[in-house]
C-alpha positions in Angstrom: -150.9 -152.1 130.2 -148.0 -150.2 128.5 -146.9 -146.9 130.0 -147.6 -145.0 126.8 -151.2 -146.2 126.9 -151.7 -144.8 130.4 -150.3 -141.5 129.4 -152.6 -141.5 126.3 -155.5 -142.0 128.6 -154.4 -139.2 130.9 -154.0 -136.9 127.9 -157.4 -137.8 126.5 -156.0 -139.2 123.2 -158.1 -142.4 123.2 -161.3 -140.6 122.2 -164.4 -142.3 120.9 -164.4 -142.3 117.1 -166.0 -144.2 114.2 -164.0 -147.0 112.6 -161.4 -145.7 110.2 -162.1 -148.4 107.7 -165.3 -150.2 106.6 -167.1 -147.4 104.8 -166.8 -146.8 101.1 -169.1 -145.7 98.3 -171.3 -148.5 97.0 -172.6 -148.9 93.4 -175.7 -150.9 94.4 -175.5 -152.7 91.2 -178.2 -155.4 91.0 -175.5 -158.1 91.0 -173.8 -156.5 94.0 -176.8 -155.8 96.2 -176.0 -158.4 98.8 -172.3 -157.4 99.0 -173.2 -153.7 99.3 -175.8 -154.5 101.9 -173.3 -156.6 103.8 -170.7 -153.8 103.8 -173.3 -151.3 105.1 -174.4 -153.8 107.8 -170.8 -154.5 108.8 -169.9 -150.8 109.1 -173.0 -150.1 111.3 -172.3 -153.0 113.6 -168.6 -152.2 113.9 -169.4 -148.6 114.7 -171.8 -149.7 117.5 -169.5 -152.3 118.9 -166.6 -149.8 118.9 -168.7 -147.4 121.0 -169.6 -150.2 123.4 -166.0 -151.3 123.8 -164.9 -147.8 124.4 -167.4 -147.2 127.2 -166.7 -150.5 128.9 -163.0 -149.8 128.8 -163.3 -146.2 130.1 -165.8 -147.3 132.7 -163.0 -149.4 134.5 -160.8 -146.3 135.1 -163.8 -144.2 136.2 -164.8 -147.0 138.6 -161.3 -147.1 140.1 -161.2 -143.3 140.5 -164.7 -143.2 142.1 -164.1 -146.1 144.5 -160.7 -144.8 145.6 -162.1 -141.3 146.3 -165.2 -142.6 148.0 -163.1 -145.1 150.1 -160.7 -142.3 151.1 -163.7 -140.1 152.1 -165.2 -142.9 154.2 -162.0 -143.6 156.0 -161.2 -140.0 156.5 -164.6 -139.2 157.9 -164.5 -142.3 160.2 -161.0 -141.3 161.4 -162.2 -137.7 162.1 -165.0 -139.1 164.2 -163.0 -141.7 166.1 -159.8 -139.8 166.8 -161.4 -137.2 169.3 -163.1 -140.1 171.1 -159.8 -142.0 171.4 -158.0 -138.9 172.5 -160.5 -138.5 175.3 -160.0 -142.1 176.4 -156.3 -142.6 176.1 -154.7 -139.2 175.4 -153.0 -137.0 177.9 -153.8 -133.3 178.2 -151.0 -132.4 175.9 -151.6 -135.2 173.4 -155.4 -134.5 173.1 -154.9 -131.3 171.2 -152.6 -132.9 168.7 -154.9 -135.8 168.2 -157.9 -133.5 167.7 -155.9 -131.6 165.1 -155.2 -134.9 163.4 -158.9 -135.5 163.4 -159.5 -132.2 161.6 -156.8 -133.2 159.1 -158.6 -136.4 158.3 -161.8 -134.5 157.9 -160.1 -132.2 155.5 -158.8 -135.2 153.5 -162.3 -136.7 153.3 -163.7 -133.4 151.9 -160.8 -133.2 149.5 -161.5 -136.8 148.3 -165.2 -136.0 147.6 -164.2 -132.8 145.8 -161.7 -134.7 143.6 -164.3 -137.3 142.8 -166.6 -134.6 141.7 -164.0 -132.6 139.8 -162.7 -135.7 138.0 -166.3 -136.9 137.3 -165.4 -140.4 138.7 -168.8 -141.5 140.0 -171.0 -139.7 137.5 -168.9 -140.7 134.5 -168.9 -144.3 135.7 -172.7 -144.3 135.8 -173.0 -142.6 132.5 -170.6 -145.0 130.8 -172.4 -148.0 132.1 -175.8 -146.6 131.2 -174.7 -145.7 127.7 -172.9 -149.0 127.0 -175.9 -150.9 128.2 -178.3 -148.9 126.0 -176.1 -149.4 122.9 -176.0 -153.1 123.6 -179.8 -153.1 123.9 -180.0 -151.3 120.5 -177.6 -153.8 119.0 -179.7 -156.8 120.1 -182.9 -155.1 119.0 -181.4 -154.4 115.6 -180.2 -158.0 115.1 -183.6 -159.4 115.9 -185.3 -156.9 113.5 -182.7 -157.7 110.8 -183.4 -161.4 111.1 -187.1 -160.8 110.8 -186.7 -158.6 107.7 -184.4 -161.1 106.1 -186.7 -164.0 107.0 -189.6 -162.3 105.2 -187.6 -162.4 101.9 -187.3 -166.2 102.1 -183.7 -166.2 100.8 -184.4 -163.9 97.8 -182.2 -161.0 96.9 -183.8 -157.8 98.3 -185.0 -155.3 95.8 -187.3 -152.4 95.7 -189.3 -151.7 98.9 -187.6 -154.7 100.6 -184.2 -153.3 100.0 -185.2 -149.9 101.1 -186.6 -151.4 104.3 -183.3 -153.1 105.1 -181.3 -149.9 104.3 -183.7 -147.8 106.5 -183.3 -150.2 109.4 -179.5 -150.0 109.2 -179.8 -146.2 109.1 -182.1 -146.1 112.1 -179.8 -148.3 114.0 -176.7 -146.2 113.3 -178.7 -143.0 114.2 -179.8 -144.6 117.4 -176.2 -145.4 118.4 -175.0 -142.0 117.5 -177.9 -140.4 119.5 -177.0 -142.4 122.6 -173.3 -141.3 122.3 -174.3 -137.7 121.6 -176.7 -137.8 124.6 -173.9 -139.0 126.9 -171.5 -136.4 125.5 -174.0 -133.6 126.1 -174.5 -134.8 129.7 -170.7 -134.7 130.1 -170.5 -131.2 128.7 -173.3 -130.0 131.0 -171.7 -131.6 134.0 -168.3 -130.2 133.1 -169.7 -126.7 132.7 -171.6 -127.0 136.0 -168.5 -128.1 137.8 -166.5 -125.4 136.2 -169.0 -122.7 137.1 -169.1 -124.0 140.7 -165.4 -124.1 140.8 -165.2 -120.5 139.6 -167.9 -119.5 142.1 -166.1 -121.2 145.0 -162.8 -119.8 143.9 -164.2 -116.3 143.7 -165.8 -116.7 147.1 -162.5 -118.0 148.5 -160.7 -115.0 147.0 -163.2 -112.6 148.4 -163.0 -114.3 151.8 -159.3 -114.2 151.8 -159.4 -110.5 150.7 -161.8 -109.7 153.5 -159.6 -111.5 156.0 -156.6 -109.6 154.8 -158.4 -106.3 155.0 -159.7 -107.2 158.5 -156.3 -108.2 159.6 -154.8 -105.0 158.2 -157.5 -102.9 159.8 -156.9 -104.6 163.1 -153.2 -104.0 162.8 -153.7 -100.4 161.9 -156.1 -100.0 164.8 -153.6 -101.6 167.2 -150.8 -99.5 165.8 -152.9 -96.4 166.1 -153.9 -97.3 169.6 -150.2 -97.9 170.5 -149.0 -94.6 169.3 -147.5 -92.6 172.1 -149.2 -89.5 173.4 -148.1 -86.5 175.3 -148.9 -84.1 178.1 -149.3 -80.3 177.7 -148.5 -79.3 181.2 -149.3 -75.8 182.7 -148.0 -75.0 186.2 -149.7 -71.8 187.3 -147.1 -70.8 190.0 -144.0 -72.0 188.3 -142.4 -68.6 188.8 -142.6 -69.1 192.5 -140.3 -72.0 192.5 -136.8 -71.7 193.7 -135.0 -73.4 190.8 -137.8 -74.7 188.6 -139.8 -77.9 189.0 -139.5 -81.5 188.2 -142.1 -83.6 186.2 -142.6 -87.2 187.1 -144.7 -89.8 185.2 -145.5 -92.9 187.2 -143.0 -91.7 189.7 -140.2 -91.6 187.1 -138.6 -88.3 186.4 -139.1 -87.2 182.8 -138.2 -83.4 183.0 -136.3 -81.5 185.6 -135.3 -77.9 186.2 -138.2 -76.5 184.2 -138.7 -72.8 185.0 -141.4 -71.9 182.4 -145.1 -72.0 183.1 -145.7 -74.5 180.3 -144.0 -77.8 179.7 -144.5 -80.5 177.1 -143.8 -84.2 177.7 -143.8 -86.6 174.8 -143.5 -90.4 174.3 -146.0 -91.5 176.9 -147.8 -94.7 176.2 -151.6 -94.5 176.0 -153.5 -95.3 179.2 -153.8 -94.1 182.8 -150.7 -92.6 184.3 -149.8 -90.8 187.5 -148.5 -87.3 186.8 -146.6 -85.5 189.5 -144.8 -82.1 189.8 -142.3 -81.4 192.5 -140.4 -78.3 193.4 -139.0 -76.1 196.2 -140.7 -72.9 197.1 -138.9 -70.9 199.7 -136.9 -73.9 200.6 -140.2 -75.7 201.3 -141.2 -78.8 199.3 -144.2 -78.2 197.0 -146.0 -80.9 195.0 -149.1 -81.5 192.9 -150.2 -84.8 191.4 -153.2 -86.4 189.7 -154.1 -89.4 187.5 -154.1 -88.5 183.8 -155.5 -90.5 180.9 -153.2 -90.3 177.9 -154.9 -90.7 174.5 -153.0 -92.3 171.6 -151.3 -89.8 169.3 -152.7 -86.8 171.2 -151.6 -84.3 173.8 -153.6 -84.2 177.1 -153.7 -80.8 178.7 -153.1 -80.7 182.5 -153.0 -77.6 184.7 -151.4 -77.7 188.1 -150.9 -75.3 191.0 -148.1 -76.3 193.3 -149.0 -76.5 197.0 -146.5 -76.3 199.7 -146.3 -79.2 202.0 -146.9 -78.7 205.7 -143.9 -78.7 207.9 -143.6 -81.9 209.8 -142.9 -81.6 213.6 -139.8 -83.0 215.2 -141.9 -85.2 217.3 -143.9 -84.9 220.5 -142.3 -82.2 222.7 -140.8 -83.5 225.9 -142.6 -82.4 229.0 -140.4 -80.7 231.5 -141.5 -81.4 235.0 -140.5 -78.7 237.5 -140.2 -79.9 241.1 -142.3 -77.9 243.5 -140.4 -75.3 245.4 -139.9 -75.9 249.1 -139.3 -73.3 251.8 -136.1 -73.9 253.7 -136.2 -73.6 257.4 -133.4 -71.7 258.8 
């Protein structure tokens, strides 16, 4: 088949149409009745046969499309079912995951093949074309038999009057029957195309909404995580800060964050949310003083903590040595 013919099919240029020649006005002169009747008969038969040939020709390509898509769907579904089993038998721990992913890929190809078959109307058009072509052929055979019966009743005489009208009416009925079959198939194609288009639009809208919902959910999750990760702070109040020798030192998780603070209040920023150990250390009268507690820091908020430094007890130098005094003894003189 020439390349231009294939492109013509893809572009839909080879549409069904009536024969361009064969129809012309007839005078129905008594001397030309047979010729006019023959022209009318020839036109009707050519029109019907053209429709049959068109459907049988188009049916071949629809059959190829349908069978290819269905075969791909069967092979893809079979591979999707067999690959996980094979991966369990022969695959290693690392290869099993990749083989299972290949199974999902084959399953997706099977679904895509079925969707293409439906979108391209491969199977349904194939069945419609075969049904319509067969129906037209049946109408042709029925017409030919009826035509022979009508002609036989004339016993070779030139038709006239009611006999001529009966022959013309039979040709008209035959042509209308053929056109009705073609029109019925066309209406079925239009209804199917509209249904597929509506379903495609519905699925597309659902996919868009699903994608939008996923994006919104992801954005909300990201915003929540970002909000939860915002650093917080500590609004610290040390009641007896004035009693310290040279101010106090603030430690978060045993890491110094502020030192030499002499004021009663102190702010500490940039602390990650969560549970932290807050400590305050200072010298009070050359004696170490300290206060500490666990503090829960909220994201993007300041947690108020109030301390009062307490002096640490002096540690002893160790157990005192016991001095043993020997008993006094009277000296004899």
